[in-house]
mmCIF file of the C-alpha atoms, coordinates in Angstrom:
data_MODEL
# 
_entry.id   MODEL 
# 
loop_
_atom_site.group_PDB 
_atom_site.id 
_atom_site.type_symbol 
_atom_site.label_atom_id 
_atom_site.label_alt_id 
_atom_site.label_comp_id 
_atom_site.label_asym_id 
_atom_site.label_entity_id 
_atom_site.label_seq_id 
_atom_site.pdbx_PDB_ins_code 
_atom_site.Cartn_x 
_atom_site.Cartn_y 
_atom_site.Cartn_z 
_atom_site.occupancy 
_atom_site.B_iso_or_equiv 
_atom_site.pdbx_formal_charge 
_atom_site.auth_seq_id 
_atom_site.auth_comp_id 
_atom_site.auth_asym_id 
_atom_site.auth_atom_id 
_atom_site.pdbx_PDB_model_num 
ATOM 1   C CA . MET A 1 1   ? 0.000    0.000  0.000   1.00 0.00 ? 1   MET A CA 1 
ATOM 2   C CA . SER A 1 2   ? 1.477    3.321  -1.005  1.00 0.00 ? 2   SER A CA 1 
ATOM 3   C CA . THR A 1 3   ? 1.271    6.573  0.907   1.00 0.00 ? 3   THR A CA 1 
ATOM 4   C CA . PRO A 1 4   ? -0.323   9.732  -0.492  1.00 0.00 ? 4   PRO A CA 1 
ATOM 5   C CA . ILE A 1 5   ? 3.149    11.244 -1.076  1.00 0.00 ? 5   ILE A CA 1 
ATOM 6   C CA . GLU A 1 6   ? 4.290    8.236  -3.082  1.00 0.00 ? 6   GLU A CA 1 
ATOM 7   C CA . GLU A 1 7   ? 1.124    8.463  -5.164  1.00 0.00 ? 7   GLU A CA 1 
ATOM 8   C CA . LEU A 1 8   ? 1.779    12.167 -5.735  1.00 0.00 ? 8   LEU A CA 1 
ATOM 9   C CA . ILE A 1 9   ? 5.345    11.404 -6.893  1.00 0.00 ? 9   ILE A CA 1 
ATOM 10  C CA . LYS A 1 10  ? 3.985    8.775  -9.319  1.00 0.00 ? 10  LYS A CA 1 
ATOM 11  C CA . GLU A 1 11  ? 1.355    11.210 -10.625 1.00 0.00 ? 11  GLU A CA 1 
ATOM 12  C CA . ILE A 1 12  ? 3.985    13.939 -11.239 1.00 0.00 ? 12  ILE A CA 1 
ATOM 13  C CA . ALA A 1 13  ? 6.209    11.432 -13.035 1.00 0.00 ? 13  ALA A CA 1 
ATOM 14  C CA . ALA A 1 14  ? 3.333    10.156 -15.188 1.00 0.00 ? 14  ALA A CA 1 
ATOM 15  C CA . THR A 1 15  ? 1.903    13.580 -16.015 1.00 0.00 ? 15  THR A CA 1 
ATOM 16  C CA . HIS A 1 16  ? 5.082    15.630 -16.484 1.00 0.00 ? 16  HIS A CA 1 
ATOM 17  C CA . ALA A 1 17  ? 7.681    12.940 -17.146 1.00 0.00 ? 17  ALA A CA 1 
ATOM 18  C CA . ILE A 1 18  ? 9.819    14.269 -14.304 1.00 0.00 ? 18  ILE A CA 1 
ATOM 19  C CA . SER A 1 19  ? 11.261   12.273 -11.508 1.00 0.00 ? 19  SER A CA 1 
ATOM 20  C CA . VAL A 1 20  ? 10.779   13.930 -8.111  1.00 0.00 ? 20  VAL A CA 1 
ATOM 21  C CA . GLY A 1 21  ? 12.307   12.757 -4.819  1.00 0.00 ? 21  GLY A CA 1 
ATOM 22  C CA . ARG A 1 22  ? 10.996   13.156 -1.290  1.00 0.00 ? 22  ARG A CA 1 
ATOM 23  C CA . ASP A 1 23  ? 13.492   15.971 -0.568  1.00 0.00 ? 23  ASP A CA 1 
ATOM 24  C CA . ASP A 1 24  ? 12.687   17.893 -3.761  1.00 0.00 ? 24  ASP A CA 1 
ATOM 25  C CA . PRO A 1 25  ? 11.521   21.542 -3.302  1.00 0.00 ? 25  PRO A CA 1 
ATOM 26  C CA . ILE A 1 26  ? 8.307    20.659 -5.142  1.00 0.00 ? 26  ILE A CA 1 
ATOM 27  C CA . MET A 1 27  ? 7.463    18.201 -2.363  1.00 0.00 ? 27  MET A CA 1 
ATOM 28  C CA . VAL A 1 28  ? 8.259    20.874 0.240   1.00 0.00 ? 28  VAL A CA 1 
ATOM 29  C CA . LEU A 1 29  ? 5.882    23.216 -1.595  1.00 0.00 ? 29  LEU A CA 1 
ATOM 30  C CA . HIS A 1 30  ? 3.265    20.452 -1.625  1.00 0.00 ? 30  HIS A CA 1 
ATOM 31  C CA . THR A 1 31  ? 3.632    19.998 2.141   1.00 0.00 ? 31  THR A CA 1 
ATOM 32  C CA . ILE A 1 32  ? 3.341    23.762 2.709   1.00 0.00 ? 32  ILE A CA 1 
ATOM 33  C CA . ASN A 1 33  ? 0.238    23.920 0.504   1.00 0.00 ? 33  ASN A CA 1 
ATOM 34  C CA . LYS A 1 34  ? -1.248   20.974 2.338   1.00 0.00 ? 34  LYS A CA 1 
ATOM 35  C CA . ARG A 1 35  ? -0.585   22.674 5.680   1.00 0.00 ? 35  ARG A CA 1 
ATOM 36  C CA . LEU A 1 36  ? -2.070   25.978 4.460   1.00 0.00 ? 36  LEU A CA 1 
ATOM 37  C CA . LEU A 1 37  ? -5.174   24.186 3.213   1.00 0.00 ? 37  LEU A CA 1 
ATOM 38  C CA . LEU A 1 38  ? -5.549   22.394 6.543   1.00 0.00 ? 38  LEU A CA 1 
ATOM 39  C CA . ASP A 1 39  ? -5.112   25.657 8.500   1.00 0.00 ? 39  ASP A CA 1 
ATOM 40  C CA . SER A 1 40  ? -7.611   27.394 6.204   1.00 0.00 ? 40  SER A CA 1 
ATOM 41  C CA . TYR A 1 41  ? -10.045  24.517 6.664   1.00 0.00 ? 41  TYR A CA 1 
ATOM 42  C CA . ASN A 1 42  ? -9.763   24.773 10.465  1.00 0.00 ? 42  ASN A CA 1 
ATOM 43  C CA . VAL A 1 43  ? -10.310  28.551 10.398  1.00 0.00 ? 43  VAL A CA 1 
ATOM 44  C CA . GLN A 1 44  ? -13.299  28.139 8.083   1.00 0.00 ? 44  GLN A CA 1 
ATOM 45  C CA . GLN A 1 45  ? -14.744  25.476 10.372  1.00 0.00 ? 45  GLN A CA 1 
ATOM 46  C CA . GLU A 1 46  ? -14.410  27.837 13.357  1.00 0.00 ? 46  GLU A CA 1 
ATOM 47  C CA . LEU A 1 47  ? -16.017  30.683 11.395  1.00 0.00 ? 47  LEU A CA 1 
ATOM 48  C CA . LEU A 1 48  ? -18.789  28.346 10.300  1.00 0.00 ? 48  LEU A CA 1 
ATOM 49  C CA . LYS A 1 49  ? -19.347  27.242 13.899  1.00 0.00 ? 49  LYS A CA 1 
ATOM 50  C CA . ARG A 1 50  ? -19.615  30.887 15.077  1.00 0.00 ? 50  ARG A CA 1 
ATOM 51  C CA . PHE A 1 51  ? -21.929  31.709 12.192  1.00 0.00 ? 51  PHE A CA 1 
ATOM 52  C CA . GLU A 1 52  ? -24.123  28.757 13.118  1.00 0.00 ? 52  GLU A CA 1 
ATOM 53  C CA . GLU A 1 53  ? -24.232  29.906 16.769  1.00 0.00 ? 53  GLU A CA 1 
ATOM 54  C CA . ASN A 1 54  ? -25.166  33.434 15.672  1.00 0.00 ? 54  ASN A CA 1 
ATOM 55  C CA . LEU A 1 55  ? -27.874  32.030 13.417  1.00 0.00 ? 55  LEU A CA 1 
ATOM 56  C CA . GLU A 1 56  ? -29.272  29.920 16.243  1.00 0.00 ? 56  GLU A CA 1 
ATOM 57  C CA . ALA A 1 57  ? -29.265  32.952 18.567  1.00 0.00 ? 57  ALA A CA 1 
ATOM 58  C CA . ALA A 1 58  ? -31.047  35.039 15.924  1.00 0.00 ? 58  ALA A CA 1 
ATOM 59  C CA . ALA A 1 59  ? -33.590  32.272 15.368  1.00 0.00 ? 59  ALA A CA 1 
ATOM 60  C CA . GLN A 1 60  ? -34.196  32.108 19.138  1.00 0.00 ? 60  GLN A CA 1 
ATOM 61  C CA . ARG A 1 61  ? -34.703  35.898 19.270  1.00 0.00 ? 61  ARG A CA 1 
ATOM 62  C CA . TRP A 1 62  ? -37.096  35.723 16.305  1.00 0.00 ? 62  TRP A CA 1 
ATOM 63  C CA . ARG A 1 63  ? -38.967  32.863 17.982  1.00 0.00 ? 63  ARG A CA 1 
ATOM 64  C CA . ASP A 1 64  ? -39.265  34.836 21.232  1.00 0.00 ? 64  ASP A CA 1 
ATOM 65  C CA . ASP A 1 65  ? -40.329  38.001 19.383  1.00 0.00 ? 65  ASP A CA 1 
ATOM 66  C CA . SER A 1 66  ? -42.895  36.051 17.379  1.00 0.00 ? 66  SER A CA 1 
ATOM 67  C CA . LYS A 1 67  ? -44.245  34.439 20.542  1.00 0.00 ? 67  LYS A CA 1 
ATOM 68  C CA . THR A 1 68  ? -44.508  37.823 22.270  1.00 0.00 ? 68  THR A CA 1 
ATOM 69  C CA . ARG A 1 69  ? -46.271  39.366 19.286  1.00 0.00 ? 69  ARG A CA 1 
ATOM 70  C CA . ALA A 1 70  ? -48.620  36.407 18.968  1.00 0.00 ? 70  ALA A CA 1 
ATOM 71  C CA . GLU A 1 71  ? -49.496  36.692 22.672  1.00 0.00 ? 71  GLU A CA 1 
ATOM 72  C CA . ARG A 1 72  ? -50.171  40.416 22.243  1.00 0.00 ? 72  ARG A CA 1 
ATOM 73  C CA . ILE A 1 73  ? -52.393  39.746 19.237  1.00 0.00 ? 73  ILE A CA 1 
ATOM 74  C CA . LEU A 1 74  ? -54.268  36.983 21.075  1.00 0.00 ? 74  LEU A CA 1 
ATOM 75  C CA . ASN A 1 75  ? -54.748  39.184 24.138  1.00 0.00 ? 75  ASN A CA 1 
ATOM 76  C CA . ALA A 1 76  ? -56.047  42.028 21.970  1.00 0.00 ? 76  ALA A CA 1 
ATOM 77  C CA . ALA A 1 77  ? -58.433  39.652 20.198  1.00 0.00 ? 77  ALA A CA 1 
ATOM 78  C CA . LEU A 1 78  ? -59.583  38.247 23.536  1.00 0.00 ? 78  LEU A CA 1 
ATOM 79  C CA . THR A 1 79  ? -60.171  41.736 24.921  1.00 0.00 ? 79  THR A CA 1 
ATOM 80  C CA . SER A 1 80  ? -62.084  42.707 21.808  1.00 0.00 ? 80  SER A CA 1 
ATOM 81  C CA . SER A 1 81  ? -64.160  39.528 21.999  1.00 0.00 ? 81  SER A CA 1 
ATOM 82  C CA . ARG A 1 82  ? -64.950  40.178 25.656  1.00 0.00 ? 82  ARG A CA 1 
ATOM 83  C CA . GLN A 1 83  ? -66.037  43.717 24.857  1.00 0.00 ? 83  GLN A CA 1 
ATOM 84  C CA . THR A 1 84  ? -68.212  42.475 22.001  1.00 0.00 ? 84  THR A CA 1 
ATOM 85  C CA . ILE A 1 85  ? -69.747  39.806 24.228  1.00 0.00 ? 85  ILE A CA 1 
ATOM 86  C CA . ASP A 1 86  ? -70.349  42.367 27.009  1.00 0.00 ? 86  ASP A CA 1 
ATOM 87  C CA . GLU A 1 87  ? -71.978  44.752 24.542  1.00 0.00 ? 87  GLU A CA 1 
ATOM 88  C CA . ALA A 1 88  ? -74.103  41.965 23.055  1.00 0.00 ? 88  ALA A CA 1 
ATOM 89  C CA . THR A 1 89  ? -75.106  40.766 26.529  1.00 0.00 ? 89  THR A CA 1 
ATOM 90  C CA . THR A 1 90  ? -76.028  44.289 27.626  1.00 0.00 ? 90  THR A CA 1 
ATOM 91  C CA . SER A 1 91  ? -77.969  44.882 24.426  1.00 0.00 ? 91  SER A CA 1 
ATOM 92  C CA . GLY A 1 92  ? -79.744  41.537 24.770  1.00 0.00 ? 92  GLY A CA 1 
ATOM 93  C CA . ALA A 1 93  ? -80.572  42.198 28.424  1.00 0.00 ? 93  ALA A CA 1 
ATOM 94  C CA . ARG A 1 94  ? -82.019  45.588 27.517  1.00 0.00 ? 94  ARG A CA 1 
ATOM 95  C CA . ALA A 1 95  ? -84.082  44.045 24.719  1.00 0.00 ? 95  ALA A CA 1 
ATOM 96  C CA . VAL A 1 96  ? -85.389  41.335 27.061  1.00 0.00 ? 96  VAL A CA 1 
ATOM 97  C CA . ALA A 1 97  ? -86.158  43.890 29.777  1.00 0.00 ? 97  ALA A CA 1 
ATOM 98  C CA . GLU A 1 98  ? -88.027  46.064 27.252  1.00 0.00 ? 98  GLU A CA 1 
ATOM 99  C CA . ALA A 1 99  ? -89.985  43.051 25.950  1.00 0.00 ? 99  ALA A CA 1 
ATOM 100 C CA . VAL A 1 100 ? -90.877  42.012 29.527  1.00 0.00 ? 100 VAL A CA 1 
ATOM 101 C CA . ARG A 1 101 ? -91.890  45.593 30.363  1.00 0.00 ? 101 ARG A CA 1 
ATOM 102 C CA . LYS A 1 102 ? -94.119  45.762 27.283  1.00 0.00 ? 102 LYS A CA 1 
ATOM 103 C CA . GLU A 1 103 ? -95.670  42.385 28.103  1.00 0.00 ? 103 GLU A CA 1 
ATOM 104 C CA . ILE A 1 104 ? -96.300  43.423 31.703  1.00 0.00 ? 104 ILE A CA 1 
ATOM 105 C CA . GLN A 1 105 ? -97.765  46.726 30.502  1.00 0.00 ? 105 GLN A CA 1 
ATOM 106 C CA . SER A 1 106 ? -99.994  44.838 28.070  1.00 0.00 ? 106 SER A CA 1 
ATOM 107 C CA . ASP A 1 107 ? -101.098 42.420 30.791  1.00 0.00 ? 107 ASP A CA 1 
ATOM 108 C CA . ALA A 1 108 ? -101.668 45.342 33.196  1.00 0.00 ? 108 ALA A CA 1 
ATOM 109 C CA . ASN A 1 109 ? -103.911 47.001 30.611  1.00 0.00 ? 109 ASN A CA 1 
ATOM 110 C CA . VAL A 1 110 ? -105.889 43.748 30.280  1.00 0.00 ? 110 VAL A CA 1 
ATOM 111 C CA . VAL A 1 111 ? -106.180 43.485 34.085  1.00 0.00 ? 111 VAL A CA 1 
ATOM 112 C CA . ASN A 1 112 ? -107.215 47.152 34.347  1.00 0.00 ? 112 ASN A CA 1 
ATOM 113 C CA . GLY A 1 113 ? -109.929 46.535 31.740  1.00 0.00 ? 113 GLY A CA 1 
ATOM 114 C CA . ALA A 1 114 ? -111.099 43.445 33.616  1.00 0.00 ? 114 ALA A CA 1 
ATOM 115 C CA . VAL A 1 115 ? -111.121 45.372 36.919  1.00 0.00 ? 115 VAL A CA 1 
ATOM 116 C CA . SER A 1 116 ? -113.089 48.169 35.291  1.00 0.00 ? 116 SER A CA 1 
ATOM 117 C CA . ASN A 1 117 ? -115.622 45.638 33.942  1.00 0.00 ? 117 ASN A CA 1 
ATOM 118 C CA . LEU A 1 118 ? -115.770 43.948 37.348  1.00 0.00 ? 118 LEU A CA 1 
ATOM 119 C CA . ARG A 1 119 ? -116.374 47.311 39.027  1.00 0.00 ? 119 ARG A CA 1 
ATOM 120 C CA . TRP A 1 120 ? -119.376 47.886 36.769  1.00 0.00 ? 120 TRP A CA 1 
ATOM 121 C CA . LEU A 1 121 ? -120.607 44.370 37.493  1.00 0.00 ? 121 LEU A CA 1 
ATOM 122 C CA . ILE A 1 122 ? -120.238 44.906 41.239  1.00 0.00 ? 122 ILE A CA 1 
ATOM 123 C CA . MET A 1 123 ? -122.067 48.245 41.011  1.00 0.00 ? 123 MET A CA 1 
ATOM 124 C CA . GLY A 1 124 ? -124.813 46.547 39.040  1.00 0.00 ? 124 GLY A CA 1 
ATOM 125 C CA . ASN A 1 125 ? -125.027 43.768 41.636  1.00 0.00 ? 125 ASN A CA 1 
ATOM 126 C CA . LEU A 1 126 ? -125.028 46.318 44.451  1.00 0.00 ? 126 LEU A CA 1 
ATOM 127 C CA . PHE A 1 127 ? -127.818 48.257 42.738  1.00 0.00 ? 127 PHE A CA 1 
ATOM 128 C CA . ALA A 1 128 ? -129.788 45.048 42.158  1.00 0.00 ? 128 ALA A CA 1 
ATOM 129 C CA . SER A 1 129 ? -129.217 44.009 45.777  1.00 0.00 ? 129 SER A CA 1 
ATOM 130 C CA . THR A 1 130 ? -130.349 47.404 46.999  1.00 0.00 ? 130 THR A CA 1 
ATOM 131 C CA . VAL A 1 131 ? -133.474 47.225 44.839  1.00 0.00 ? 131 VAL A CA 1 
ATOM 132 C CA . ALA A 1 132 ? -134.120 43.688 46.074  1.00 0.00 ? 132 ALA A CA 1 
ATOM 133 C CA . LEU A 1 133 ? -133.587 44.783 49.708  1.00 0.00 ? 133 LEU A CA 1 
ATOM 134 C CA . GLY A 1 134 ? -135.920 47.710 49.182  1.00 0.00 ? 134 GLY A CA 1 
ATOM 135 C CA . ALA A 1 135 ? -138.522 45.440 47.657  1.00 0.00 ? 135 ALA A CA 1 
ATOM 136 C CA . SER A 1 136 ? -138.135 42.962 50.520  1.00 0.00 ? 136 SER A CA 1 
ATOM 137 C CA . LEU A 1 137 ? -138.510 45.715 53.089  1.00 0.00 ? 137 LEU A CA 1 
ATOM 138 C CA . LEU A 1 138 ? -141.599 46.998 51.317  1.00 0.00 ? 138 LEU A CA 1 
ATOM 139 C CA . ALA A 1 139 ? -143.071 43.509 51.164  1.00 0.00 ? 139 ALA A CA 1 
ATOM 140 C CA . LEU A 1 140 ? -142.280 42.967 54.829  1.00 0.00 ? 140 LEU A CA 1 
ATOM 141 C CA . SER A 1 141 ? -143.756 46.299 55.887  1.00 0.00 ? 141 SER A CA 1 
ATOM 142 C CA . ASP A 1 142 ? -147.009 45.461 54.089  1.00 0.00 ? 142 ASP A CA 1 
ATOM 143 C CA . LYS A 1 143 ? -147.343 42.228 56.013  1.00 0.00 ? 143 LYS A CA 1 
ATOM 144 C CA . LEU A 1 144 ? -146.787 43.838 59.343  1.00 0.00 ? 144 LEU A CA 1 
# 
């Protein structure tokens, strides 16, 4: 099994028809490039990690802001609904009270009419009773 450096030496020889040894400056340059790429990769990974943390923090802030706004909207809707229900209840209670008042007034008028008719009936009965009493007294006085 060959190492990556041996494979690189074979590739250079095959592609460019040049024989390169392990101590050749080209191999030193390859090692430096490899090290620079690795260092760059590590720095990019760290930057990516920080960026990801910042993104997560921003997402958390957005989530909290959205939750707060949603709660405000729900509370406003609830308050509005309560006011509407209170207004509807008050309006309904007034309508019911007015309907009951009208019904009572109507029934009171019927009762007043009946009382008035009864009063006339009682007066008629009283008059008839008085006439009958007078007639009885007259009949009794004739017999005595």
